[in-house]
C-alpha positions in Angstrom: 0.0 0.0 0.0 1.4 3.4 -1.0 1.7 6.0 1.7 -1.0 8.2 0.2 -3.4 5.2 0.1 -2.5 4.4 3.7 -3.4 7.9 4.9 -6.6 7.8 2.9 -7.6 4.5 4.5 -6.6 5.7 7.9 -8.8 8.9 7.6 -11.7 7.1 6.0 -11.8 4.4 8.7 -11.6 6.7 11.7 -13.8 9.4 10.2 -16.5 6.7 10.0 -15.9 4.8 13.2 -14.6 7.5 15.6 -16.0 10.9 14.3 -16.2 12.4 17.8 -12.9 11.3 19.3 -11.7 13.7 22.0 -9.4 13.9 25.0 -10.3 11.8 28.0 -9.1 14.4 30.4 -11.9 16.1 32.3 -12.0 19.9 32.0 -14.5 22.8 31.7 -12.3 25.6 30.4 -8.9 26.2 28.7 -7.2 26.9 32.1 -8.3 23.6 33.5 -7.2 21.7 30.3 -3.8 23.3 30.5 -3.4 22.3 34.1 -4.6 18.7 33.3 -2.3 18.3 30.3 0.7 19.5 32.3 -0.1 17.0 35.0 -0.7 14.2 32.5 2.9 14.0 31.4 4.1 10.4 32.0 0.9 9.7 33.9 -2.5 8.3 33.0 -5.5 10.4 32.2 -7.5 8.2 34.7 -5.2 9.2 37.5 -5.3 12.9 36.5 -9.1 12.9 36.5 -9.1 11.6 40.0 -6.8 14.4 41.1 -8.1 17.5 39.3 -11.6 17.9 40.9 -10.2 18.9 44.3 -7.4 20.8 42.7 -9.8 22.9 40.5 -12.1 23.4 43.5 -9.2 24.9 45.5 -7.6 26.8 42.5 -10.5 27.6 40.2 -8.5 30.0 38.0 -5.0 31.2 37.1 -5.1 33.9 39.8 -5.8 31.5 42.6 -3.1 29.1 41.4 -0.6 32.0 41.0 -1.0 33.1 44.6 -0.5 29.6 46.0 2.8 27.9 46.6 4.3 24.7 45.1 4.1 23.1 48.6 0.4 23.7 48.8 -0.2 22.5 45.3 1.9 19.4 46.0 -0.7 18.3 48.6 -3.3 18.0 45.9 -1.2 16.2 43.3 1.0 14.0 45.4 -0.3 10.8 43.7 0.7 11.8 40.2 4.1 11.2 38.6 6.8 13.8 39.5 4.6 15.8 41.8 7.3 18.1 43.1 8.3 19.3 39.6 4.8 19.6 38.4 3.7 21.6 41.5 6.5 24.1 40.7 5.5 24.2 37.0 1.9 24.8 37.8 2.5 27.7 40.0 5.1 29.2 37.6 2.7 28.7 34.7 -0.1 30.4 36.5 2.1 33.4 37.5 3.2 33.9 33.9 -0.4 33.4 32.6 -1.5 36.2 34.9 1.4 38.6 34.4 2.0 38.2 30.7 -1.3 36.9 29.2 -4.0 38.6 31.3 -4.9 35.1 32.6 -6.0 34.0 29.2 -4.5 30.8 27.8 -2.6 31.8 24.7 -3.5 30.4 21.2 0.0 30.5 19.6 2.4 27.7 20.0 5.3 30.1 20.5 3.5 31.8 23.4 2.4 28.5 25.0 5.8 27.0 25.2 7.0 30.0 27.2 4.9 28.8 30.1 6.7 26.7 32.7 5.9 23.0 32.3 4.6 23.5 28.7 6.6 21.8 26.0 5.7 21.4 22.3 3.4 18.4 22.9 1.4 20.2 25.5 1.3 23.4 23.4 0.0 21.4 20.5 -2.7 19.8 22.6 -4.0 23.2 23.8 -3.8 24.7 20.3 -5.8 21.8 18.7 -8.3 21.1 21.4 -9.0 24.6 22.6 -8.6 26.5 19.5 -9.2 23.8 16.9 -5.9 24.6 15.1 -4.2 22.0 12.8 -1.6 21.1 15.4 -0.4 17.5 16.0 0.7 16.6 19.6 3.0 13.6 19.6 3.0 11.5 22.8 4.2 7.9 23.1 1.0 6.5 21.7 1.0 8.8 18.6 4.7 8.0 18.0 4.2 4.3 18.3 1.0 3.9 16.3 1.9 6.2 13.5 5.1 4.2 13.0 3.5 0.8 13.2 0.7 1.8 10.8 3.3 3.1 8.3 2.1 6.7 8.4 5.6 7.7 9.3 8.9 6.4 8.1 12.4 6.8 9.6 10.9 9.3 12.0 13.1 9.0 15.2 11.9 12.0 17.1 8.5 13.4 18.1 9.1 16.5 16.0 9.9 14.3 12.9 6.7 12.4 13.5 4.7 15.6 13.9 6.1 17.0 10.7 5.3 13.9 8.6 1.7 13.6 10.0 1.0 17.3 9.4 2.4 17.0 5.9 0.3 14.1 4.8 -3.0 14.4 6.7 -5.8 16.5 5.3 -5.6 19.8 7.3 -9.1 19.5 8.6 -8.4 16.1 10.2 -5.1 16.9 12.0 -6.6 18.0 15.3 -8.9 14.9 15.6 -6.3 12.5 14.2 -4.2 13.2 17.3 -7.1 11.6 19.3 -7.5 8.8 16.8 -3.9 7.7 17.3 -3.9 8.2 21.0 -7.0 6.2 21.7 -6.0 3.4 19.2 -2.7 3.2 21.0 -4.3 3.2 24.5 -6.8 0.5 23.9 -5.8 -1.6 20.9 -2.2 -1.0 19.7 -0.6 -1.5 23.1 3.1 -1.0 23.5 4.2 -4.4 24.7 1.4 -6.6 23.2 -0.6 -5.0 20.4 -4.1 -6.6 20.2 -3.9 -7.3 16.5 -6.7 -9.8 16.8 -9.1 -7.1 17.9 -7.8 -4.5 15.4 -10.0 -3.5 12.5 -7.3 -1.8 10.5 -4.6 -4.5 10.2 -5.2 -4.3 6.4 -3.4 -1.0 6.4 -0.8 -1.8 9.1 2.9 -2.3 8.2 3.6 -3.8 11.7 0.9 -6.5 11.1 2.0 -7.1 7.6 5.6 -7.6 8.7 4.6 -9.8 11.6 2.4 -11.9 9.3 5.3 -12.4 6.9 7.7 -13.5 9.6 5.1 -15.9 10.9 4.7 -17.4 7.4 8.5 -17.8 7.0 8.8 -19.6 10.4 5.9 -21.9 9.5 7.5 -22.8 6.2 10.9 -23.4 7.8 9.2 -25.8 10.3 7.5 -27.7 7.4 10.8 -28.3 5.7 
């Protein structure tokens, strides 16, 4: 399957079967999503959703968070990964949000990455989810699944994966394609043991094709 055909098949399948894919993080405004995404680094969305209700109740906006301390924030997020660093990032992010952006979560990637705790992946999430921009956030799921499907080739860094996906996906699908790849990686194309028997898109998957070929070679060698 040529790359253009693979992308076409990918978009057609998920557009039909997952037209409303969205983040599994719970939030009610851009500020809450920004906090949740910062917390979600190397942590599960399920865990973050358990932590954020009390956190948002105590710090309902950027001003409240900016006037807190990292020690205080830590008490609400102690169960997430790297809570000390994340507590410092959250307070620093809130202070800058208040002082430089009038407490409004910025739209541009170059502004978002100025905020403490916000890297390119987080910035792309905010840009695409909040502002519906054609931004592709690349986490471990997106990196793994796009490579296995054959949507990317020789892409060894998240930025390389991002550039290839943005180049080949129809612009109107880029924002939602991020969720398609994440959810497929989270529930079907698992890191250690992909559930190919439950996958409906093996027909377009390079990983499955290669594994099938290897299996056939082994079976033929045994027959001999």
